[in-house]
C-alpha positions in Angstrom: -125.1 97.3 -53.2 -123.1 97.4 -50.0 -123.4 100.3 -47.5 -120.1 102.1 -46.7 -121.2 103.1 -43.2 -120.4 100.0 -41.2 -117.1 99.4 -39.5 -116.5 96.4 -41.7 -117.0 98.2 -45.0 -113.3 97.9 -45.7 -114.0 94.2 -46.5 -116.2 95.1 -49.5 -113.6 94.1 -52.1 -113.0 90.8 -50.2 -116.5 89.6 -49.3 -119.9 91.4 -49.6 -121.3 88.8 -47.3 -118.9 89.7 -44.5 -119.8 93.4 -44.9 -123.5 92.6 -44.6 -123.0 90.3 -41.6 -120.9 93.0 -40.0 -123.7 95.6 -40.5 -126.3 93.2 -39.1 -124.1 92.4 -36.1 -123.7 96.1 -35.4 -127.3 97.0 -35.9 -128.5 94.5 -33.3 -125.7 95.0 -30.7 -127.8 96.9 -28.1 -131.4 96.1 -29.1 -130.9 92.4 -29.7 -127.5 91.1 -28.6 -128.8 87.5 -29.0 -129.1 88.1 -32.7 -125.8 89.9 -32.8 -124.0 87.0 -31.3 -125.6 84.6 -33.8 -124.4 86.8 -36.6 -120.9 87.1 -35.1 -120.7 83.3 -35.1 -121.5 83.2 -38.9 -119.0 86.0 -39.5 -116.2 84.1 -37.7 -117.0 81.0 -39.7 -116.9 82.8 -43.0 -113.7 84.7 -42.2 -112.0 81.4 -41.2 -113.1 79.8 -44.5 -111.5 82.7 -46.3 -108.2 82.1 -44.4 -108.4 78.4 -45.3 -108.9 79.2 -48.9 -106.0 81.6 -49.0 -103.8 78.9 -47.4 -104.8 76.4 -50.0 -106.8 74.3 -47.6 -110.0 73.9 -49.7 -111.1 70.9 -47.7 -111.3 72.9 -44.5 -114.1 75.0 -46.0 -116.5 72.2 -45.5 -115.2 71.3 -42.0 -116.7 72.4 -38.7 -115.4 75.7 -37.3 -113.7 73.8 -34.5 -111.8 71.5 -36.9 -111.0 74.4 -39.2 -109.5 76.5 -36.5 -107.6 73.6 -35.1 -106.0 72.8 -38.5 -105.2 76.4 -39.3 -103.5 76.8 -35.9 -101.5 73.6 -36.3 -100.1 74.7 -39.7 -99.3 78.1 -38.3 -101.8 80.0 -40.4 -103.2 81.6 -37.2 -101.7 81.9 -33.8 -103.1 80.2 -30.7 -104.2 83.6 -29.5 -106.1 84.2 -32.7 -107.6 80.7 -32.4 -108.8 81.5 -28.9 -110.4 84.7 -30.2 -112.2 82.8 -32.9 -113.3 80.2 -30.4 -114.7 82.9 -28.1 -116.9 84.1 -31.0 -117.8 80.5 -31.9 -118.8 79.4 -28.4 -120.7 82.6 -27.6 -122.5 82.3 -30.9 -123.4 78.7 -30.2 -124.9 79.7 -26.9 -127.1 82.3 -28.6 -128.2 79.8 -31.4 -129.1 77.0 -29.0 -130.6 79.2 -26.2 -133.1 81.8 -27.3 -132.9 83.5 -23.9 -129.1 83.9 -24.0 -128.1 87.5 -24.6 -125.3 89.7 -23.4 -124.4 93.1 -24.6 -121.0 92.7 -23.1 -120.2 89.5 -24.9 -121.6 90.8 -28.2 -119.4 93.9 -27.9 -116.4 91.7 -27.2 -117.2 89.6 -30.3 -117.6 92.7 -32.4 -114.2 94.0 -31.5 -112.5 90.6 -31.9 -113.9 90.2 -35.4 -112.8 93.7 -36.3 -109.2 93.0 -35.2 -109.2 89.6 -37.0 -110.6 91.3 -40.1 -107.8 93.9 -40.1 -105.3 91.2 -39.7 -106.7 89.3 -42.6 -106.5 92.4 -44.8 -102.8 92.9 -43.9 -102.0 89.2 -44.2 -103.7 88.4 -47.5 -104.8 91.5 -49.3 -102.5 94.5 -48.7 -99.5 94.3 -46.2 -99.6 98.1 -45.9 -103.4 98.2 -45.2 -104.3 100.9 -42.7 -107.6 101.5 -41.0 -108.7 104.4 -38.9 -109.0 102.1 -35.9 -111.7 100.5 -33.9 -114.8 102.6 -33.2 -117.2 101.6 -30.4 -120.7 101.1 -31.8 -123.5 103.5 -30.9 -127.0 102.3 -30.4 -129.3 103.1 -33.4 -132.2 103.8 -31.0 -130.8 105.1 -27.7 -134.2 105.4 -26.2 -134.6 101.7 -26.4 -131.7 101.0 -24.2 -133.1 100.4 -20.7 -131.3 101.3 -17.5 -131.4 97.6 -16.6 -129.1 96.9 -19.6 -126.7 99.6 -18.4 -126.7 98.3 -14.9 -126.0 94.8 -16.1 -122.9 95.9 -17.9 -121.7 98.0 -14.9 -122.3 95.1 -12.5 -120.2 92.7 -14.7 -117.4 95.2 -15.0 -117.4 95.8 -11.3 -117.5 92.0 -10.6 -114.3 91.6 -12.7 -112.6 94.4 -10.7 -113.8 92.8 -7.5 -112.3 89.5 -8.4 -109.0 91.2 -9.2 -108.9 93.0 -5.9 -110.0 90.0 -3.8 -107.3 87.8 -5.4 -104.7 90.1 -3.9 -106.2 89.3 -0.5 -105.9 85.5 -0.7 -103.0 83.9 1.2 -101.9 87.1 2.9 -99.9 85.9 5.8 -97.2 88.5 6.6 -97.5 92.1 7.8 -96.8 93.6 4.5 -99.2 91.2 2.7 -101.9 92.1 5.3 -101.3 95.8 4.8 -101.6 95.3 1.0 -104.8 93.4 1.5 -106.3 96.2 3.7 -105.2 98.8 1.1 -106.9 96.8 -1.6 -110.1 96.5 0.4 -110.0 100.3 1.0 -109.6 100.9 -2.8 -112.5 98.6 -3.4 -114.7 100.7 -1.1 -113.6 103.8 -2.9 -114.3 102.1 -6.2 -117.8 101.2 -5.0 -118.4 104.9 -4.2 -117.2 105.8 -7.7 -119.5 103.2 -9.2 -122.4 104.6 -7.2 -121.7 108.1 -8.5 -121.2 106.6 -12.0 -124.7 105.0 -11.8 -126.2 108.4 -11.1 -124.5 109.8 -14.1 -125.6 106.8 -16.2 -129.2 107.3 -15.2 -129.0 110.9 -16.5 -127.2 109.7 -19.6 -129.9 107.2 -20.3 -132.6 109.8 -20.0 -130.6 112.0 -22.4 -130.2 109.1 -24.8 -126.4 109.3 -24.5 -125.4 105.7 -23.6 -123.1 104.6 -26.3 -120.1 105.2 -24.0 -121.1 102.1 -22.1 -119.6 100.1 -25.0 -116.1 101.0 -24.0 -116.7 100.3 -20.3 -118.2 96.9 -21.2 -115.2 95.9 -23.3 -112.6 97.1 -20.8 
């Protein structure tokens, strides 16, 4: 019997295996992102096999995921954007499978959302064109007390690093007066952002103590 509590429960009439994989993926997102990424890889493979079967490409079911995605994209069954999303899940999952020390909550959360979006697309494309779902819901840790502050800081640092790269990219090649002024403004914004992050870290410390850390999922994805 399949639980109806997971985000992927809408796939129950399509694949019980996908629903169970989705539940396992969600269950391990915060406590064991390594295991979550491994499950995400299998989920992506099984979903791509279903697409191949729906497209009448039975031989692709026994192909590698790379070959399967390449063929599906070439025939137009999936777009190149979708292929890149599948590939993200595949490569991150491979890292987890081949490196027992590889784990990233941020990447696991990204894989989770990607698989959700691909699953909704599958339902609309092959099951019910008018299929509607309540929308993506960021997962919450099943045991908030097990989420260390180090984990939270890791996600924040990565998010800040991305913002830093975006800001600094506006500074490269600034030669004219207006460009220099823009660069100075960007650096000023960066300092202000750093202050905000510092304040945010204080809030997160309190949130971690209170066991209210699931909102970090949204920050990690954005």
